[in-house]
C-alpha positions in Angstrom: 62.9 124.8 92.2 65.4 127.5 91.3 62.7 129.9 90.2 60.2 129.3 92.9 57.8 132.3 93.4 59.3 134.2 90.4 57.1 135.6 87.7 58.8 135.4 84.3 57.8 136.9 80.9 59.3 135.2 77.9 58.8 136.7 74.4 58.7 134.4 71.4 57.9 131.4 73.7 55.8 129.5 71.2 58.7 127.5 69.7 62.4 126.8 69.7 64.6 128.4 72.4 61.7 130.3 73.9 59.5 127.2 74.3 62.3 125.1 75.8 63.1 127.9 78.2 59.4 128.3 79.2 59.1 124.6 79.9 62.3 124.6 82.0 61.4 127.7 83.9 58.0 126.2 84.8 59.7 123.0 85.9 62.0 125.0 88.2 59.0 126.5 89.9 58.5 129.8 88.0 55.2 131.2 86.9 55.7 131.7 83.1 53.9 134.3 81.0 54.2 132.9 77.5 54.2 135.6 74.8 54.1 134.8 71.1 52.7 136.5 68.0 51.0 133.2 67.0 48.2 132.1 69.3 48.3 128.4 68.4 52.0 128.1 69.2 51.8 130.1 72.4 48.9 128.1 73.7 50.6 124.9 72.9 53.5 125.9 75.1 51.1 126.8 77.9 49.2 123.5 77.6 52.5 121.5 77.8 53.5 123.4 80.9 50.1 122.9 82.6 50.2 119.2 81.6 53.3 118.9 83.8 51.5 120.8 86.6 53.4 124.0 85.9 51.9 127.5 86.0 51.6 129.4 82.8 49.5 132.1 81.1 49.5 133.1 77.4 49.4 136.7 76.2 49.4 137.3 72.4 51.4 140.5 71.5 53.5 141.9 68.7 56.8 142.9 70.3 57.3 145.6 67.6 54.0 147.3 68.3 54.2 149.7 71.3 50.5 149.5 72.1 50.5 145.8 72.0 53.5 145.5 74.3 52.1 148.0 76.7 48.8 146.0 76.9 50.8 142.8 77.4 52.7 144.2 80.4 49.6 145.7 81.9 47.8 142.4 81.7 50.7 140.6 83.2 51.0 143.1 86.1 47.2 143.0 86.6 47.3 139.2 86.9 50.4 138.7 88.9 51.3 142.1 90.4 54.9 141.9 89.4 57.4 140.6 86.8 60.6 139.3 88.3 62.3 138.2 85.0 62.1 139.4 81.5 63.6 137.2 78.7 63.7 139.1 75.5 63.9 136.1 73.3 61.8 137.0 70.2 63.7 137.6 67.0 64.1 136.7 63.4 67.0 136.0 61.1 68.3 138.2 58.3 70.2 136.9 55.3 72.1 138.8 52.7 75.2 140.9 52.0 74.8 144.6 52.6 74.7 145.7 48.9 72.1 143.0 48.2 69.8 143.9 51.0 66.2 145.0 50.2 65.5 148.0 52.5 62.2 146.5 53.7 63.9 143.3 54.7 66.6 145.3 56.4 64.1 147.4 58.3 62.1 144.3 59.4 65.1 142.6 60.9 66.1 145.9 62.7 62.5 146.4 63.9 62.0 142.9 65.3 65.4 142.3 66.8 66.1 145.7 68.3 62.7 147.2 69.0 61.5 143.8 70.0 63.9 144.1 72.9 63.5 147.8 73.6 59.7 147.9 73.9 59.2 145.0 76.4 62.1 146.4 78.4 60.7 149.9 78.3 57.4 148.8 79.8 58.7 146.2 82.3 61.5 148.3 83.7 59.3 150.8 85.6 57.7 147.9 87.5 61.1 146.4 88.3 62.3 149.8 89.4 59.4 150.1 91.8 60.0 146.7 93.3 63.7 147.3 93.3 64.7 144.0 91.8 64.6 142.1 88.6 66.6 140.2 85.9 66.5 141.0 82.2 68.0 138.6 79.7 68.5 139.8 76.2 69.0 137.4 73.3 72.1 138.5 71.4 74.3 136.0 69.3 77.9 135.0 69.0 77.7 136.8 65.6 77.9 140.0 67.6 81.6 139.1 68.1 82.6 137.6 64.8 82.1 138.1 61.1 79.9 135.7 59.2 79.1 135.8 55.5 75.7 137.2 54.3 74.4 138.2 57.7 74.7 142.0 57.6 71.3 142.9 59.1 71.3 140.1 61.6 74.8 140.8 62.9 73.9 144.5 63.1 71.0 143.8 65.4 72.8 141.3 67.6 75.7 143.7 68.1 73.3 146.4 69.0 71.6 144.2 71.6 74.9 143.5 73.3 75.7 147.2 73.4 72.2 147.9 74.7 72.6 145.3 77.4 75.7 147.0 78.8 74.1 150.5 78.6 70.9 149.2 80.4 73.0 147.7 83.1 74.6 151.0 83.9 71.3 152.8 84.1 69.4 150.3 86.2 72.0 148.8 88.5 71.0 151.2 91.3 67.5 149.6 91.3 69.0 146.1 91.8 68.1 145.1 88.3 70.5 142.9 86.5 70.8 142.9 82.7 72.7 140.2 80.9 72.9 138.8 77.3 73.0 135.3 75.9 75.2 134.8 72.9 74.4 131.4 71.3 76.1 129.8 68.4 74.0 127.9 65.8 71.1 126.2 67.6 69.1 123.6 65.8 65.6 124.9 66.2 62.6 124.4 64.0 63.3 127.8 62.5 66.9 126.9 61.6 65.8 123.5 60.2 63.3 125.2 58.0 65.8 127.8 56.9 68.3 125.1 55.9 65.6 123.2 54.0 64.5 126.2 52.0 67.9 127.8 51.4 70.2 124.9 50.5 69.9 122.2 47.8 71.5 119.8 50.3 70.5 120.6 53.9 72.6 117.8 55.4 75.7 119.1 53.7 74.8 122.6 55.0 74.5 121.3 58.5 77.9 119.5 58.3 79.5 122.7 57.1 78.0 124.7 59.9 79.2 122.1 62.4 82.8 122.8 61.4 82.5 126.3 62.7 82.1 125.0 66.2 84.8 123.3 68.2 82.1 121.0 69.6 81.5 119.6 66.1 77.8 119.7 66.8 75.0 122.2 66.6 73.5 123.4 69.9 70.1 122.4 71.2 67.4 124.8 72.5 67.8 123.2 75.9 71.5 124.3 76.0 70.4 127.9 75.8 67.5 127.4 78.2 69.8 126.2 80.9 71.9 129.3 80.4 68.8 131.5 80.7 67.8 129.6 83.9 71.2 130.6 85.4 70.7 134.2 84.6 67.1 134.2 85.8 68.0 132.6 89.1 69.6 134.2 92.1 72.7 132.1 91.4 73.9 134.7 88.9 73.3 137.7 91.3 76.9 138.9 90.7 76.6 138.9 86.9 75.8 142.4 85.6 76.0 143.6 82.0 77.7 140.3 80.9 77.7 138.3 77.7 77.2 134.6 78.3 78.5 132.5 75.3 76.6 129.3 74.5 78.4 128.7 71.1 80.2 125.4 71.1 83.5 127.2 70.9 82.9 129.5 67.9 84.1 132.8 69.3 87.2 131.9 71.3 88.2 128.6 69.8 89.9 127.6 66.6 90.8 124.0 65.6 94.5 123.4 64.8 
């Protein structure tokens, strides 16, 4: 019960890492506010949590729309009176070299991955400041630290999130608010699985190629990231501030001989 009596808002919690994290947080005693753009996915997460006797509530909202985010936070505060943890998990991929990028595709990745962190933080922070405590977890990526082919827009956003995390920590440390970032490697989520199927003639060959980037020789699982988020959400990480937490199977700091 590492999150007992904590109220947690997780964006993009209808599938993948967000869903695994929501299930784990509820198991650890947290009350989970499940946010997703897709009602069916979000409600499925809530139903699974409730079937395990956990506490969950769904709020549909678009993290790129200011009014939508503002309403989400007001609803959460109205129901639970506080938000102890915000996990800015929602995001999308972006594929392509810079000179090949369509401006609309570029802007969409920038909007979802950066504004989708900024807006929930903007509206949750005043409540955390008032209660003088809180933990914010931002989803970055190990790609913020390395170069990877054909990921210009995605790497731009994840590098920005890492920088934003550090800046936020400086601004809100005085309010006992911790802000940290998770930097995963390739995690085998439904999103990644679908991307591989639609982008490669031989998805199995693509998976094997991706595995070679990681010293572990395997792709990560959503649960691997969920447990990292649990640590950052809990009081066990109270001395971590503005820190990147790598869950990457050895991509960034390892190189096979």
